[in-house]
Backbone as numpy.savetxt, mean C-alpha at the origin, in Angstrom:
# Nx Ny Nz CAx CAy CAz Cx Cy Cz
35.34 -38.64 -6.56 34.83 -37.49 -7.31 33.42 -37.14 -6.84
32.56 -38.17 -6.71 31.18 -37.94 -6.28 31.13 -37.40 -4.86
31.97 -37.97 -3.96 32.00 -37.47 -2.59 32.47 -36.03 -2.53
33.44 -35.68 -3.38 33.94 -34.31 -3.44 32.84 -33.35 -3.89
32.06 -33.77 -4.90 30.96 -32.93 -5.40 29.90 -32.73 -4.32
29.59 -33.81 -3.59 28.60 -33.70 -2.52 29.05 -32.72 -1.45
30.38 -32.74 -1.14 30.89 -31.81 -0.13 30.73 -30.37 -0.60
30.94 -30.12 -1.91 30.79 -28.77 -2.47 29.33 -28.32 -2.37
28.40 -29.21 -2.73 26.98 -28.86 -2.68 26.54 -28.54 -1.25
27.00 -29.38 -0.30 26.62 -29.13 1.08 27.18 -27.81 1.58
28.42 -27.53 1.19 29.03 -26.27 1.61 28.27 -25.09 1.03
27.77 -25.23 -0.18 27.03 -24.15 -0.83 25.59 -24.06 -0.34
25.22 -24.94 0.58 23.86 -24.93 1.15 22.80 -25.15 0.07
23.13 -25.95 -0.93 22.19 -26.20 -2.03 21.35 -27.44 -1.82
21.49 -28.07 -0.66 20.65 -29.23 -0.38 19.28 -28.81 0.12
19.09 -27.51 0.35 17.76 -27.03 0.70 16.81 -27.29 -0.46
15.55 -27.42 -0.11 14.55 -27.72 -1.13 14.44 -26.56 -2.13
14.14 -25.36 -1.63 14.16 -24.14 -2.43 14.67 -23.02 -1.53
15.12 -21.88 -2.09 15.64 -20.79 -1.24 14.60 -20.28 -0.27
15.06 -19.81 0.89 14.17 -19.23 1.89 13.35 -18.10 1.29
12.08 -18.08 1.65 11.23 -16.98 1.24 10.51 -17.19 -0.07
10.83 -18.25 -0.81 10.14 -18.53 -2.07 9.30 -19.79 -1.88
8.32 -19.97 -2.74 7.32 -20.99 -2.48 7.14 -21.93 -3.67
6.97 -23.19 -3.37 6.49 -24.16 -4.36 5.13 -24.65 -3.85
4.12 -24.60 -4.71 2.79 -25.04 -4.32 2.46 -26.34 -5.03
2.06 -27.34 -4.29 1.68 -28.62 -4.86 0.34 -28.56 -5.56
-0.10 -29.69 -6.13 -1.35 -29.71 -6.91 -2.57 -29.22 -6.13
-2.73 -29.66 -4.88 -3.92 -29.27 -4.11 -3.90 -27.78 -3.80
-2.75 -27.26 -3.33 -2.65 -25.83 -3.03 -2.84 -24.99 -4.29
-2.26 -25.44 -5.38 -2.36 -24.70 -6.64 -3.81 -24.64 -7.12
-4.53 -25.75 -6.98 -5.92 -25.79 -7.39 -6.76 -24.85 -6.52
-6.50 -24.84 -5.21 -7.23 -23.94 -4.31 -6.96 -22.48 -4.67
-5.71 -22.16 -4.98 -5.38 -20.79 -5.37 -6.06 -20.43 -6.68
-6.07 -21.33 -7.64 -6.70 -21.05 -8.93 -8.19 -20.77 -8.76
-8.86 -21.57 -7.91 -10.29 -21.35 -7.66 -10.52 -19.98 -7.02
-9.66 -19.63 -6.06 -9.77 -18.34 -5.38 -9.59 -17.19 -6.37
-8.53 -17.25 -7.18 -8.23 -16.17 -8.12 -9.29 -16.09 -9.21
-9.78 -17.23 -9.68 -10.82 -17.23 -10.72 -12.10 -16.57 -10.19
-12.43 -16.86 -8.93 -13.63 -16.27 -8.35 -13.54 -14.75 -8.26
-12.38 -14.24 -7.80 -12.20 -12.79 -7.67 -12.13 -12.15 -9.05
-11.46 -12.81 -10.00 -11.37 -12.28 -11.37 -12.75 -12.16 -12.01
-13.59 -13.16 -11.80 -14.95 -13.13 -12.34 -15.73 -11.96 -11.75
-15.58 -11.75 -10.45 -16.24 -10.63 -9.77 -15.82 -9.30 -10.39
-14.52 -9.12 -10.62 -14.01 -7.86 -11.16 -14.41 -7.68 -12.62
-14.39 -8.75 -13.39 -14.86 -8.66 -14.77 -16.31 -8.21 -14.83
-17.13 -8.74 -13.95 -18.55 -8.36 -13.91 -18.74 -6.91 -13.52
-17.76 -6.35 -12.82 -17.82 -4.94 -12.43 -17.21 -4.02 -13.49
-16.79 -4.58 -14.61 -16.27 -3.76 -15.70 -14.78 -3.54 -15.70
-14.03 -4.31 -14.91 -12.58 -4.19 -14.88 -11.96 -5.13 -15.91
-10.88 -4.68 -16.52 -10.14 -5.50 -17.50 -8.82 -5.95 -16.88
-8.43 -7.18 -17.20 -7.18 -7.70 -16.65 -5.98 -7.23 -17.46
-4.91 -6.88 -16.78 -3.63 -6.57 -17.41 -2.57 -7.46 -16.77
-1.46 -7.63 -17.47 -0.38 -8.48 -16.97 0.89 -7.65 -16.84
1.33 -7.38 -15.60 2.56 -6.58 -15.42 3.80 -7.40 -15.76
4.88 -6.70 -16.05 6.13 -7.37 -16.40 6.79 -7.95 -15.15
7.68 -8.91 -15.35 8.37 -9.53 -14.23 9.47 -8.63 -13.66
10.11 -7.84 -14.53 11.19 -6.95 -14.12 10.94 -5.55 -14.67
11.52 -4.56 -14.02 11.49 -3.19 -14.52 12.81 -2.54 -14.13
13.06 -1.34 -14.67 14.26 -0.62 -14.27 14.19 -0.29 -12.78
15.27 -0.52 -12.08 15.30 -0.28 -10.64 14.93 1.17 -10.33
15.32 2.09 -11.19 15.03 3.51 -10.97 13.53 3.79 -10.92
12.73 2.98 -11.62 11.28 3.18 -11.59 10.74 3.00 -10.18
11.34 2.08 -9.43 10.91 1.86 -8.05 11.58 2.84 -7.10
12.88 3.11 -7.31 13.61 4.01 -6.40 12.95 5.37 -6.29
12.36 5.84 -7.39 11.77 7.18 -7.40 10.55 7.29 -6.50
10.05 6.16 -6.02 8.81 6.20 -5.23 8.95 5.52 -3.88
10.18 5.24 -3.46 10.40 4.54 -2.20 11.32 5.35 -1.29
11.16 5.16 0.01 12.08 5.77 0.97 13.43 5.07 0.88
14.51 5.71 1.35 15.84 5.09 1.30 15.90 3.72 1.95
15.20 3.55 3.08 15.23 2.25 3.76 14.56 1.17 2.92
13.49 1.53 2.21 12.82 0.56 1.35 13.60 0.30 0.07
14.32 1.30 -0.40 15.17 1.09 -1.58 16.21 0.01 -1.29
16.67 -0.05 -0.04 17.70 -1.04 0.32 17.16 -2.46 0.27
15.83 -2.63 0.26 15.23 -3.95 0.26 15.01 -4.50 -1.15
15.28 -3.68 -2.17 15.05 -4.12 -3.55 16.12 -5.12 -3.98
15.71 -6.22 -4.55 16.65 -7.16 -5.15 17.06 -6.61 -6.52
18.34 -6.67 -6.85 18.84 -6.01 -8.06 19.72 -6.93 -8.88
19.66 -6.73 -10.18 20.57 -7.41 -11.11 20.76 -6.48 -12.31
21.43 -6.95 -13.36 21.65 -6.11 -14.54 21.28 -6.89 -15.79
20.76 -6.16 -16.80 20.48 -6.81 -18.07 21.75 -6.82 -18.92
21.66 -7.35 -20.13 22.84 -7.50 -20.97 23.44 -6.17 -21.41
22.65 -5.10 -21.30 23.17 -3.77 -21.65 23.76 -3.04 -20.45
23.74 -3.68 -19.30 24.31 -3.07 -18.10 23.33 -2.24 -17.30
22.06 -2.20 -17.72 21.05 -1.44 -16.98 20.65 -2.20 -15.72
20.51 -1.47 -14.61 20.10 -2.12 -13.36 18.60 -2.36 -13.40
18.19 -3.61 -13.21 16.78 -3.98 -13.23 16.43 -4.76 -11.98
15.13 -4.81 -11.65 14.68 -5.47 -10.43 13.33 -6.13 -10.65
13.08 -7.25 -9.94 11.72 -7.77 -9.91 10.85 -6.77 -9.16
9.56 -6.82 -9.41 8.68 -5.78 -8.87 8.65 -5.78 -7.35
8.78 -4.59 -6.77 8.53 -4.39 -5.36 7.23 -3.63 -5.16
6.69 -3.07 -6.27 5.44 -2.33 -6.22 4.75 -2.42 -7.58
3.68 -3.18 -7.65 3.02 -3.42 -8.93 2.21 -2.23 -9.41
1.74 -1.38 -8.48 0.99 -0.19 -8.90 1.82 0.68 -9.84
3.09 0.88 -9.49 3.97 1.69 -10.34 4.05 1.10 -11.74
4.23 -0.21 -11.83 4.37 -0.84 -13.14 3.08 -0.77 -13.95
1.94 -0.99 -13.29 0.66 -0.98 -14.00 0.32 0.43 -14.49
0.49 1.42 -13.62 0.20 2.80 -14.04 1.16 3.23 -15.14
2.42 2.87 -15.00 3.41 3.18 -16.04 3.01 2.56 -17.37
2.55 1.29 -17.33 2.12 0.61 -18.56 0.89 1.23 -19.16
-0.12 1.54 -18.32 -1.35 2.13 -18.84 -1.15 3.55 -19.34
-0.12 4.23 -18.84 0.18 5.59 -19.30 0.84 5.58 -20.68
1.28 4.39 -21.14 1.84 4.29 -22.48 0.81 4.65 -23.54
1.24 5.21 -24.64 0.31 5.74 -25.65 -0.65 4.69 -26.18
-0.21 3.45 -26.29 -1.06 2.42 -26.89 -2.20 2.00 -25.98
-2.15 2.38 -24.70 -3.18 1.92 -23.76 -4.05 3.05 -23.22
-3.79 4.30 -23.63 -4.52 5.42 -23.05 -5.98 5.47 -23.49
-6.32 4.80 -24.60 -7.71 4.80 -25.07 -8.46 3.55 -24.62
-7.77 2.65 -23.91 -8.43 1.43 -23.45 -9.09 1.65 -22.09
-9.78 0.60 -21.62 -10.43 0.66 -20.32 -9.42 1.03 -19.25
-9.73 2.04 -18.45 -8.80 2.52 -17.43 -9.09 1.95 -16.03
-10.07 1.06 -15.96 -10.31 0.32 -14.72 -9.75 -1.08 -14.91
-8.66 -1.38 -14.23 -7.93 -2.62 -14.51 -7.62 -3.38 -13.22
-7.35 -4.69 -13.40 -6.86 -5.49 -12.28 -5.76 -6.41 -12.78
-5.02 -6.99 -11.87 -3.86 -7.79 -12.25 -3.52 -8.73 -11.11
-2.79 -9.77 -11.43 -2.23 -10.68 -10.44 -0.74 -10.78 -10.73
0.08 -10.58 -9.73 1.52 -10.63 -9.95 2.27 -10.78 -8.64
3.53 -11.16 -8.76 4.36 -11.35 -7.57 5.20 -10.11 -7.30
5.29 -9.77 -6.01 6.27 -8.76 -5.60 7.36 -9.49 -4.84
8.58 -9.07 -5.07 9.74 -9.75 -4.48 10.66 -8.68 -3.89
10.94 -8.83 -2.61 11.88 -7.91 -1.97 12.49 -8.59 -0.76
13.62 -8.06 -0.34 14.31 -8.62 0.81 13.63 -8.11 2.07
12.87 -8.97 2.71 12.13 -8.54 3.90 12.60 -9.28 5.14
13.91 -9.46 5.24 14.45 -10.27 6.33 14.13 -9.69 7.70
13.89 -8.37 7.76 13.56 -7.74 9.04 12.06 -7.75 9.31
11.28 -8.25 8.35 9.83 -8.31 8.54 9.36 -9.69 8.08
8.60 -10.37 8.92 8.10 -11.71 8.57 9.23 -12.68 8.26
10.26 -12.72 9.09 11.36 -13.64 8.85 12.10 -13.29 7.58
12.27 -14.26 6.69 13.04 -14.00 5.46 12.18 -14.18 4.22
10.85 -14.03 4.37 9.99 -14.18 3.20 10.28 -13.08 2.19
10.43 -13.47 0.93 10.74 -12.49 -0.11 9.70 -12.44 -1.22
8.84 -13.43 -1.29 7.93 -13.54 -2.43 6.48 -13.47 -1.93
5.70 -12.56 -2.52 4.31 -12.40 -2.15 3.48 -12.29 -3.42
2.33 -12.94 -3.45 1.42 -12.80 -4.58 0.39 -11.74 -4.24
0.23 -10.79 -5.14 -0.75 -9.74 -4.96 -1.79 -9.77 -6.07
-3.02 -9.50 -5.70 -4.05 -9.18 -6.69 -4.40 -7.72 -6.47
-4.26 -6.93 -7.52 -4.46 -5.49 -7.39 -5.54 -4.97 -8.30
-6.13 -3.86 -7.89 -7.18 -3.18 -8.65 -6.81 -1.71 -8.74
-6.83 -1.16 -9.94 -6.51 0.27 -10.13 -7.65 0.95 -10.88
-8.04 2.13 -10.41 -9.08 2.94 -11.05 -8.42 4.23 -11.50
-8.16 4.35 -12.79 -7.45 5.51 -13.34 -8.47 6.49 -13.89
-8.62 7.62 -13.19 -9.59 8.62 -13.64 -10.41 9.22 -12.52
-10.39 8.63 -11.34 -11.12 9.20 -10.21 -10.52 8.70 -8.90
-10.73 9.50 -7.83 -10.14 9.12 -6.53 -10.88 9.73 -5.36
-12.14 10.13 -5.56 -12.88 10.79 -4.50 -13.61 9.83 -3.58
-14.48 10.38 -2.74 -15.21 9.58 -1.76 -16.05 8.50 -2.43
-16.71 8.85 -3.52 -17.57 7.89 -4.21 -16.76 6.71 -4.72
-15.57 6.99 -5.25 -14.71 5.92 -5.77 -14.23 5.01 -4.65
-13.92 5.58 -3.49 -13.52 4.74 -2.36 -14.69 3.94 -1.83
-15.90 4.48 -1.97 -17.07 3.68 -1.66 -17.14 2.45 -2.54
-16.77 2.63 -3.84 -16.74 1.49 -4.76 -15.65 0.50 -4.35
-14.49 1.00 -3.95 -13.39 0.12 -3.53 -13.81 -0.74 -2.34
-14.41 -0.12 -1.34 -14.81 -0.89 -0.15 -15.94 -1.86 -0.48
-16.78 -1.50 -1.45 -17.84 -2.43 -1.90 -17.22 -3.65 -2.58
-16.18 -3.42 -3.37 -15.49 -4.55 -4.03 -14.86 -5.46 -2.98
-14.22 -4.86 -1.98 -13.61 -5.66 -0.91 -14.68 -6.47 -0.19
-15.82 -5.85 0.07 -16.93 -6.56 0.72 -17.36 -7.76 -0.13
-17.46 -7.58 -1.43 -17.87 -8.67 -2.32 -16.82 -9.78 -2.36
-15.53 -9.39 -2.27 -14.46 -10.40 -2.23 -14.60 -11.23 -0.96
-14.88 -10.59 0.16 -15.04 -11.32 1.42 -16.19 -12.33 1.32
-17.29 -11.89 0.73 -18.45 -12.78 0.57 -18.11 -13.92 -0.38
-17.46 -13.58 -1.48 -17.09 -14.59 -2.48 -16.19 -15.66 -1.87
-15.27 -15.24 -1.01 -14.30 -16.17 -0.41 -14.85 -16.88 0.83
-16.09 -16.53 1.23 -16.68 -17.07 2.46 -15.78 -16.75 3.67
-15.31 -15.52 3.67 -14.45 -14.99 4.73 -15.33 -14.75 5.96
-15.06 -15.41 7.08 -15.98 -15.34 8.22 -15.35 -14.70 9.46
-14.34 -13.86 9.26 -13.71 -13.17 10.39 -13.91 -11.67 10.27
-13.61 -10.95 11.34 -13.74 -9.49 11.34 -12.54 -8.86 10.63
-12.82 -7.88 9.77 -11.76 -7.15 9.06 -11.75 -5.72 9.58
-10.66 -5.32 10.20 -10.51 -3.96 10.72 -9.90 -3.08 9.64
-10.64 -2.07 9.22 -10.18 -1.18 8.15 -9.77 0.15 8.76
-8.50 0.48 8.64 -7.93 1.70 9.20 -7.74 2.70 8.07
-8.44 3.83 8.16 -8.48 4.81 7.08 -7.72 6.07 7.50
-6.87 6.57 6.62 -6.16 7.82 6.85 -6.27 8.72 5.63
-5.53 9.80 5.66 -5.54 10.72 4.52 -4.19 11.42 4.42
-3.46 11.14 3.35 -2.14 11.74 3.15 -2.22 13.25 2.99
-3.37 13.77 2.59 -3.49 15.22 2.36 -3.22 16.00 3.63
-3.61 15.46 4.78 -3.35 16.14 6.06 -1.85 16.24 6.29
-1.16 15.13 6.11 0.29 15.10 6.29 0.99 16.00 5.27
0.56 15.93 4.00 1.19 16.72 2.94 1.00 18.22 3.16
-0.16 18.61 3.70 -0.42 20.03 3.97 0.54 20.54 5.05
0.78 19.75 6.06 1.72 20.13 7.12 3.15 20.21 6.58
3.52 19.22 5.76 4.86 19.22 5.19 5.11 20.47 4.35
4.10 20.84 3.58 4.25 22.01 2.70 4.46 23.28 3.53
3.74 23.40 4.64 3.88 24.59 5.47 5.23 24.59 6.19
5.64 23.43 6.72 6.89 23.36 7.49 8.13 23.35 6.61
7.94 23.12 5.31 9.05 23.11 4.34 10.16 22.14 4.76
9.78 20.92 5.07 10.75 19.90 5.46 11.41 19.30 4.23
12.63 18.82 4.39 13.36 18.17 3.31 12.79 16.77 3.08
13.22 16.14 1.98 12.78 14.79 1.69 13.16 13.81 2.78
14.37 13.94 3.31 14.82 13.06 4.38 14.02 13.29 5.66
13.72 14.56 5.95 12.93 14.88 7.13 11.50 14.35 6.99
10.96 14.43 5.77 9.63 13.89 5.53 9.61 12.38 5.80
10.63 11.68 5.30 10.72 10.23 5.51 10.81 9.91 7.00
11.63 10.69 7.73 11.81 10.45 9.16 10.51 10.71 9.92
9.82 11.81 9.58 8.59 12.15 10.28 7.49 11.13 10.00
7.38 10.67 8.76 6.35 9.67 8.43 6.60 8.37 9.20
7.89 7.99 9.34 8.22 6.78 10.10 7.88 6.94 11.58
8.10 8.14 12.13 7.77 8.40 13.53 6.27 8.28 13.75
5.49 8.90 12.87 4.03 8.85 13.01 3.52 7.42 12.89
4.07 6.69 11.91 3.60 5.33 11.68 3.92 4.41 12.86
5.06 4.65 13.51 5.45 3.83 14.66 4.85 4.33 15.96
4.18 5.49 15.92 3.53 6.09 17.09 4.51 6.30 18.24
5.65 6.86 17.91 6.71 7.08 18.89 6.68 8.54 19.35
6.00 8.79 20.45 5.80 10.16 20.93 7.11 10.82 21.35
8.01 10.06 21.97 9.30 10.63 22.42 10.13 11.09 21.22
10.17 10.25 20.18 10.92 10.63 18.97 10.28 11.84 18.29
8.96 11.90 18.30 8.28 13.05 17.70 8.64 14.34 18.43
8.66 14.27 19.77 9.03 15.45 20.56 10.45 15.90 20.22
11.40 14.96 20.16 12.78 15.30 19.82 12.90 15.85 18.41
12.17 15.27 17.47 12.19 15.74 16.08 11.73 17.19 16.00
10.61 17.50 16.66 10.05 18.85 16.58 10.94 19.87 17.28
11.55 19.49 18.41 12.43 20.42 19.12 13.69 20.70 18.31
14.27 19.67 17.71 15.49 19.84 16.93 15.26 20.78 15.75
14.09 20.69 15.14 13.80 21.50 13.94 12.99 22.75 14.26
12.81 23.03 15.57 12.11 24.22 16.05 10.73 24.36 15.43
10.03 23.23 15.39 8.65 23.23 14.90 7.74 23.76 16.00
6.84 24.69 15.69 5.97 25.29 16.72 5.22 24.24 17.54
4.99 24.57 18.83 4.35 23.63 19.74 2.96 23.21 19.28
2.21 24.14 18.66 0.86 23.78 18.25 0.89 22.76 17.11
1.93 22.78 16.27 2.08 21.74 15.25 2.47 20.41 15.89
3.33 20.47 16.93 3.68 19.24 17.64 2.44 18.59 18.25
1.59 19.40 18.90 0.38 18.86 19.53 -0.54 18.24 18.48
-0.62 18.89 17.32 -1.47 18.35 16.25 -0.91 17.03 15.72
0.39 16.99 15.47 1.02 15.75 14.99 0.87 14.63 16.01
1.00 14.98 17.30 0.85 13.97 18.34 -0.59 13.44 18.36
-1.56 14.33 18.13 -2.96 13.91 18.08 -3.20 12.99 16.88
-2.61 13.33 15.74 -2.74 12.47 14.56 -2.21 11.07 14.85
-1.18 11.01 15.66 -0.48 9.76 15.92 -1.19 8.90 16.97
-1.79 9.53 17.96 -2.28 8.78 19.11 -3.80 8.71 19.24
-4.53 9.61 18.59 -5.97 9.67 18.78 -6.71 9.00 17.62
-7.74 8.23 17.95 -8.56 7.59 16.93 -9.92 8.28 16.79
-10.37 8.95 17.87 -11.57 9.77 17.75 -11.17 11.14 17.25
-11.85 11.62 16.24 -11.34 12.77 15.48 -11.80 14.13 16.01
-12.60 14.17 17.07 -13.10 15.46 17.55 -11.96 16.39 17.93
-11.01 15.90 18.75 -9.89 16.73 19.18 -8.97 17.06 18.00
-8.77 16.11 17.11 -7.95 16.36 15.92 -8.56 17.48 15.10
-9.89 17.43 14.94 -10.57 18.47 14.16 -10.44 19.83 14.84
-10.55 19.86 16.17 -10.43 21.13 16.90 -9.03 21.71 16.79
-8.00 20.86 16.97 -6.63 21.34 16.83 -6.34 21.79 15.40
-6.91 21.06 14.44 -6.73 21.43 13.04 -7.38 22.76 12.72
-8.52 23.04 13.34 -9.20 24.32 13.11 -8.36 25.48 13.63
-7.70 25.28 14.78 -6.82 26.32 15.33 -5.66 26.58 14.39
-5.02 25.52 13.90 -3.90 25.68 12.97 -4.35 26.35 11.67
-5.51 25.94 11.17 -6.01 26.49 9.91 -6.22 27.98 10.01
-6.75 28.43 11.15 -7.01 29.85 11.34 -5.72 30.63 11.56
-4.81 30.05 12.34 -3.58 30.76 12.72 -2.57 30.81 11.58
-2.43 29.68 10.84 -1.37 29.59 9.83 -1.91 29.52 8.39
-3.23 29.59 8.24 -3.84 29.54 6.90 -3.55 28.23 6.17
-3.54 27.13 6.91 -3.44 25.82 6.28 -4.85 25.23 6.18
-5.07 24.39 5.20 -6.42 23.89 4.94 -6.55 22.45 5.45
-6.95 22.30 6.70 -7.00 20.96 7.31 -8.43 20.50 7.60
-9.32 21.42 7.93 -10.66 21.06 8.38 -11.45 20.26 7.36
-11.43 20.70 6.11 -12.20 20.02 5.06 -11.71 18.60 4.85
-10.39 18.45 4.84 -9.80 17.12 4.61 -10.17 16.16 5.74
-10.11 16.63 6.97 -10.46 15.79 8.12 -11.93 15.39 8.04
-12.82 16.33 7.71 -14.25 16.04 7.62 -14.55 15.05 6.51
-13.89 15.21 5.35 -14.11 14.29 4.24 -13.70 12.87 4.61
-12.62 12.75 5.38 -12.15 11.42 5.80 -13.15 10.80 6.77
-13.66 11.61 7.70 -14.66 11.11 8.64 -15.91 10.59 7.92
-16.27 11.26 6.82 -17.47 10.87 6.09 -17.38 9.47 5.50
-16.14 8.98 5.27 -15.99 7.62 4.74 -16.54 6.58 5.72
-16.51 6.90 7.01 -17.02 5.96 8.01 -18.52 5.72 7.86
-19.21 6.67 7.21 -20.66 6.58 7.06 -21.09 5.89 5.77
-20.15 5.33 5.02 -20.51 4.66 3.77 -21.47 3.49 4.04
-22.41 3.31 3.12 -23.42 2.26 3.29 -22.80 0.87 3.40
-21.68 0.67 2.70 -21.07 -0.66 2.68 -20.70 -1.13 4.08
-20.33 -0.20 4.96 -19.93 -0.58 6.31 -21.14 -0.97 7.17
-22.27 -0.34 6.92 -23.47 -0.72 7.67 -24.07 -2.02 7.14
-23.84 -2.32 5.86 -24.40 -3.53 5.26 -23.56 -4.77 5.55
-22.24 -4.58 5.73 -21.36 -5.71 5.98 -20.76 -5.57 7.37
-21.30 -6.33 8.33 -20.87 -6.20 9.72 -19.45 -6.73 9.95
-18.88 -7.45 8.95 -17.51 -7.94 9.08 -16.48 -6.83 8.93
-16.87 -5.72 8.30 -15.94 -4.63 8.03 -16.09 -3.57 9.11
-15.04 -3.34 9.85 -15.06 -2.45 11.01 -14.12 -1.27 10.76
-14.63 -0.10 10.35 -13.75 1.01 9.96 -13.36 1.93 11.12
-12.11 2.43 11.07 -11.60 3.40 12.04 -10.80 4.46 11.29
-10.66 5.61 11.94 -9.80 6.67 11.40 -8.46 6.65 12.13
-7.38 6.73 11.38 -6.04 6.85 11.96 -5.18 7.63 10.97
-4.96 8.90 11.26 -4.21 9.76 10.34 -2.71 9.50 10.37
-2.26 8.58 11.23 -0.83 8.25 11.22 -0.53 7.14 10.21
-1.56 6.65 9.52 -1.34 5.66 8.46 -0.71 6.38 7.27
0.60 6.41 7.24 1.35 7.05 6.16 2.02 5.94 5.38
1.56 5.69 4.15 2.13 4.61 3.36 3.59 4.88 3.06
4.40 3.81 2.91 5.83 3.96 2.70 6.19 4.20 1.23
5.19 4.61 0.46 5.41 4.97 -0.94 5.04 6.43 -1.10
5.91 7.21 -1.74 5.71 8.65 -1.71 4.77 9.19 -2.78
4.08 8.29 -3.50 3.17 8.81 -4.52 1.74 8.99 -4.01
1.42 8.58 -2.78 0.06 8.71 -2.29 -0.26 10.17 -1.97
-1.49 10.58 -2.30 -1.87 11.98 -2.19 -3.09 12.23 -1.33
-3.98 11.26 -1.17 -5.24 11.48 -0.46 -5.58 10.33 0.47
-6.82 9.82 0.34 -7.25 8.72 1.19 -6.31 7.52 1.07
-6.01 6.89 2.20 -5.25 5.64 2.23 -5.91 4.73 3.26
-5.68 3.44 3.13 -6.23 2.53 4.13 -5.41 1.25 4.20
-5.46 0.62 5.36 -4.95 -0.73 5.60 -6.11 -1.54 6.18
-6.16 -2.83 5.88 -7.18 -3.70 6.46 -6.50 -4.90 7.10
-6.78 -5.12 8.39 -6.12 -6.15 9.18 -7.13 -7.19 9.66
-6.62 -8.37 9.97 -7.46 -9.43 10.51 -6.72 -10.15 11.64
-7.39 -10.27 12.79 -6.83 -11.02 13.90 -5.48 -10.49 14.36
-4.56 -11.42 14.64 -3.25 -11.03 15.16 -2.18 -10.96 14.08
-2.58 -10.94 12.80 -1.61 -10.81 11.71 -1.20 -9.35 11.61
0.09 -9.09 11.72 0.58 -7.71 11.80 0.61 -7.00 10.46
0.65 -7.75 9.37 0.70 -7.14 8.04 -0.71 -6.94 7.51
-0.97 -5.84 6.77 -2.31 -5.64 6.21 -2.61 -6.65 5.11
-3.85 -7.14 5.10 -4.29 -8.07 4.05 -4.70 -7.29 2.81
-5.46 -6.21 3.01 -5.80 -5.27 1.95 -5.11 -3.95 2.25
-4.70 -3.24 1.22 -4.10 -1.91 1.41 -4.29 -1.12 0.12
-4.43 0.20 0.26 -4.61 0.99 -0.95 -4.65 2.47 -0.65
-4.94 3.24 -1.68 -5.00 4.68 -1.51 -5.09 5.41 -2.84
-5.13 6.74 -2.73 -5.21 7.62 -3.91 -3.82 8.11 -4.28
-3.56 8.20 -5.59 -2.26 8.67 -6.08 -2.50 9.52 -7.33
-2.86 10.77 -7.11 -3.36 11.62 -8.19 -2.29 12.14 -9.14
-1.02 12.00 -8.82 0.03 12.56 -9.68 0.90 11.49 -10.35
0.67 10.23 -10.04 1.55 9.17 -10.55 1.41 9.00 -12.06
0.19 9.03 -12.58 -0.05 8.86 -14.02 0.68 9.94 -14.81
0.64 11.17 -14.30 1.28 12.28 -15.01 2.79 12.13 -15.08
3.39 11.45 -14.10 4.85 11.27 -14.11 5.30 10.45 -15.31
4.43 9.57 -15.80 4.79 8.71 -16.92 4.19 9.17 -18.25
3.22 10.08 -18.21 2.54 10.47 -19.45 2.48 11.97 -19.68
2.67 12.77 -18.62 2.50 14.22 -18.75 1.04 14.63 -18.69
0.14 13.68 -18.52 -1.30 13.95 -18.47 -1.79 13.77 -17.04
-2.38 14.82 -16.47 -2.89 14.73 -15.11 -4.14 13.85 -15.09
-4.16 12.90 -14.17 -5.31 12.01 -14.06 -5.39 11.50 -12.61
-6.48 11.84 -11.89 -6.63 11.29 -10.54 -6.75 9.78 -10.61
-6.32 9.10 -9.58 -6.35 7.64 -9.62 -6.27 7.08 -8.20
-6.71 5.85 -8.04 -6.61 5.18 -6.76 -6.70 3.68 -7.00
-6.42 2.92 -5.96 -6.50 1.47 -6.12 -6.21 0.77 -4.81
-6.21 -0.56 -4.88 -5.89 -1.34 -3.70 -5.33 -2.68 -4.14
-4.71 -3.37 -3.21 -4.17 -4.71 -3.46 -4.51 -5.60 -2.29
-4.64 -6.87 -2.57 -4.81 -7.88 -1.52 -3.61 -8.82 -1.59
-3.00 -9.07 -0.45 -1.90 -10.04 -0.39 -2.51 -11.42 -0.32
-2.45 -12.14 -1.43 -3.15 -13.41 -1.57 -2.65 -14.43 -0.55
-1.34 -14.45 -0.29 -0.78 -15.39 0.68 -1.45 -15.26 2.05
-1.64 -14.00 2.51 -2.25 -13.77 3.82 -3.73 -14.14 3.80
-4.41 -13.81 2.70 -5.83 -14.16 2.58 -6.01 -15.68 2.65
-5.15 -16.41 1.95 -5.20 -17.88 1.97 -4.94 -18.41 3.38
-3.98 -17.79 4.07 -3.64 -18.22 5.42 -4.85 -18.11 6.35
-5.58 -17.02 6.22 -6.77 -16.82 7.06 -7.88 -17.77 6.67
-8.10 -17.96 5.37 -9.15 -18.86 4.90 -8.88 -20.30 5.36
-7.61 -20.71 5.37 -7.27 -22.07 5.80 -7.48 -22.24 7.29
-7.35 -21.14 8.05 -7.49 -21.25 9.51 -8.94 -21.34 9.93
């Protein structure tokens, strides 16, 4: 009987310690993580942020409404006792904004932070890791240049607090440029998803084929190609000025405002933070509206910090328009760098 049971367990592959992609942390690792999180939490509390606790699961539709079809396929799904499809979080910003938009929280502090796990099937990225710990910060009520100056100052303070001694490359973009082009070209949702993926992957051949198939004017193709391949913004600004004059699209102001972020005092004060402009940084979540950024370190391909402005997300859950922005740090990656 016992031998038969052992054969069943082995066949079911249950002799593994824990499932691939999930983590058990021993006493030493757990203590190090607690010290790290306590330090960052103290920093944020001192800056006037209040902690919130997101739920472990939400309705799958809450996430589907803000993800591309390819990312929707990565959501882990189950059902509650009433038959509703629910999922562990794949995006904590959606859950936090949704929670703060609830009537009982609209009069509370709108600058909040949280620590929570995101879980998704990422077998095509980073092996089969499915579980990531994020610490996120959301500012509900503003999303302009000054607010992003505050965000980058907070990141700088986190680096100092953690004794982070490596260079952090911060890549800054602006969804408004992309959204302005989409509005003029009147592309479908699927076409928008395809074009954003092309820009993000910097695939010039695919971009050429996309524009030819949809008969997009050559001057728009040249501008999109510049967004994708150029990091110095002079030519982008010149091409944008031509489009703005010819087609009455408003690109010049947005490009200039993004360039101005490079001149923030925080970047001159902290030599570890190295900012660049890249307008092909199109986040894979469709609620972003303005400034966006990724922050990378060394040869790690995934961003350690990431964030952006999402001025219409709060209204989707409350009916009240409120500009907003935020960022998250992937704690697992931060720990990996600190240990190295």
